[in-house]
C-alpha positions, 0 to 999 in steps of 0.5 A: 268238747266234752262227750258229756256235754254233746248230743251222741245218741249212739245205739247198741242195736243196728236199726231194722230200717237200715240198707246200707253199711253207711245208713246203719252205721250213721243212725247207730253212731248218732250222726243222723236221724231220719224225719220221713223217707229221704229227709235226714236230720244231721246231728252234731257229728254230722256237721262237723264231718260235712263242715270238713267235706265242704271246707276241702271242696272249698280249698280246691275250687279256690285253687283254680280261682272260683268264687263262691256265691249263694243263689235261691233254692226257690226258682220261677217256672218261667226260666225253666220254661225257657230251657225246656226242662220244665217238662223234662225234669217230670215229677222228680221237680217239686213244684208249687204255687204261691199265693199269687198263683205264680208257678215255681220249684224247688231248685234241682239244680241251677243251671239255668239260674246262674244262666240268668246271673251270667246275662250280665257279662258283656265282653269276652275279656271277663271270661273265664268265669268259675261260679260256684255254691253250696246249696240245698238241692230238692229231688221227688225221689221215686225210691229214696233209700240207703240214709244219705246215699239217695235222698230228697233234700241234700247239699250239693256243691254245684259250680258253673264255668262260663267261657267264650268258646269250646276251647275255653270250656276244654280248658276249664273242664280240665281244671275242675277234673284235676280239682276233683281228683285232688278233693277225693284224694283229700277226703279218702274216696278211691274215686275212679273218673269215667266216661258217662251220659250226660242225661238231661243235662245234655252237652257234648260230653261229661265224666262221673268220679265213681267209687267202687262200693257193693252198695253202689247203684251204678255198674262201671266197666273198666280195664286194668290193661290200658285205664279204660273206664266208663259208666254201663250207660256209656261204655263199649266194648269190641265184638268178634268180626263176623263173616255171614253167608250170603243167605237166601234171596228173601226172608223165609217164614217158618212155623215156631209154635210156643216159641217166646224166647230167644232161647227157645228159637236157638234150642228148638229151631237152630238159630244161635242167639248171636244170629237172631234179631232181637225186637224191642218195642219202646215208646219214646216221647209217645211215638211207638218205636222198633228198636233192634239188637242181637239176639243175645245183647242186652238193651241199655235204656239210657243209651236209647234215651242219648240216641233218640234224645227222648225224654220219656222212655218206656217199653210198650205194653203188649196191647200197644204192640199187638195194635201196632204189629199184629203180634205179641212179644215172641214173634216180632219183627221190623221186616217190611215194617215202614210205618214205625221208626226203626233204630238198630244197634250197631252190632247188627249193621251188615249182618245176613242170613239172620233170624227174627220174628214175622209179626204172626204168631208162632211165626219166624223168619230166616235169611234175613239181610238186615240192610236189604229186608229192614228199614233202619232209620237210626244206627246207634250203640244201644247194647249194654257190655258185659264183663269179659268182653274185650276192651276197644281199646286194648283187647283185655277183659273188661271188668264191671263192678258197682260203684257210688257216683260221688262227683259228675261234670258236664260239657254243657255247650251253649244251651242254657246261654242260648235259652237264657240270653246269657251273650257277650261280645267277641274280639271281633264285635259279635254278640256270642252266647257263653259256653258253659260247663257244670260240676257238681259233688253231693256233700252228704253222699260223699260222707256216706261213700266215705262210710261205705269205704271206711267201716269195720264190724266195730263201726266207722273209720273215718280218715283224720282229714274229715273225722269230727274229732281227731282225738278222743280222750278216755277217762276210764274210771271217771269217778277216780280223781287222778285219772279224771285230772290227768285226763282233763290235762291232756285234753286241754293241752291238746286243744291248745296245740290245735288238735281237734279232741273230745274227752269222754268224761261220762260216768259210764264202764270203759267198755262203753266208752271204748265202744262208742269212740270205735263206733264213732269213727275217732282216728286215735283214742288216748285212754287214761287209766289207774293201771296206765297211772301206775306205771306213769303211761296212757294208751294211744290207739289207733282207730284204724288198725287197732294197734295201742301203744303205751306212752309216758304220760309227759310225752302223750300230747307231743307223740299224738301230734307227732302221729297226726302229722 
């Protein structure tokens, strides 16, 4: 390809709307253009990168025996109703009605549709099956942002495994885990597999592949000591043993005028935060619920949702709280409450001589024995882990850092197969539901993550495996006949040798060309100029390091093929 013939609309200045480095650079380097919030056009360079990302994924899935399909993007509401997710997905699902009045949805994911196809499987002898596709997904993101990082339509590689039982699923899951590890290594993404919440997907477990990055929207918790890693929505840590005194025979009321916070109670009334019971009020699927934690522990809402299987989770409003408990936040507690469900964090189990609100404004209780005085209906891990807490496995301090989710694999079990009637005969001749797994990679998000990891002050620094071109040949003086002739010859010979190469033949100053090659992230630049030709050399520059070598003109092609490997 010739630069003069391609559409590469580079920008000199940073776009004002760009939030993340990947957003800024993909716009500046002429890879993408925004149509509206969350919807991007991929321009020629981006399409070339996307194609390479897809091909690496395809090769690794073929290696584990997966078969590629392509399913519809518009789904009938009925199949989503059968799985229970028509309501569960809420406002993030784009819904529409056709001219006949049929309710439809733009596919957010394809578990239901693949399970419908799996109805044609009849016997355990046909298993396992591994099916996948590259398909556009649609999600009405409430906060589409960050360029390709969080969009409303995007390409997902979604794969699905079908096995006879949990043991088969475990094997399939490990196969995809290995494939994902190889995919991200080949892409050049330092992805860490971490324990994760399954969220609305359900199932017995899941693993996310997280790429550490300052702009990441997720937090991962990990221990360098033993390799433990988990999303903060799933992470746990070791707590110090606490041996409480027996305390009073019954809770004792005491006045706490003006006390509204954990810190107020600790400062003014000698109640350390780790001896307080923090009472939060949440509405879970429409039901008011008391959520109890130690005073110094924050709640992780996803843990609450997972523990209760609630689809809708929100903090209750002040009036809802007063109507139910007779007090406002700051004086709330669960002692004596019998008409509302109570869920408590495991860190409160067995605690005595504790402090909590009395459900009377400006009044608290001391001497509370949690198991004696509070009717806890459910115990669960609800607290959010913090940096520096001891690892539950090795005891070393935990690290917390931001990361981008680039892949997620799930053990779904038989939820979708039961709902959609996907059954096979087992070896004993009984009809049993299939056991499914689900495995996703967002293609454009992976591209954005690559830019977040591989960039500098001059622009993108693509790994060779995904770069739109491996080499740019730059004619420093396009109006010089010899320079243009030698640049054109090297360009042709590289192409004939199988190198992906672009010739920058534009009538621009050399500095403009160098800047654009660096901005777009092409791994190698061969500069052909009058001064070098006078010495019989060209310059080969590595984008990643900035190192430049002078190479004899006759050796330029062989040298470049050598450094490309």
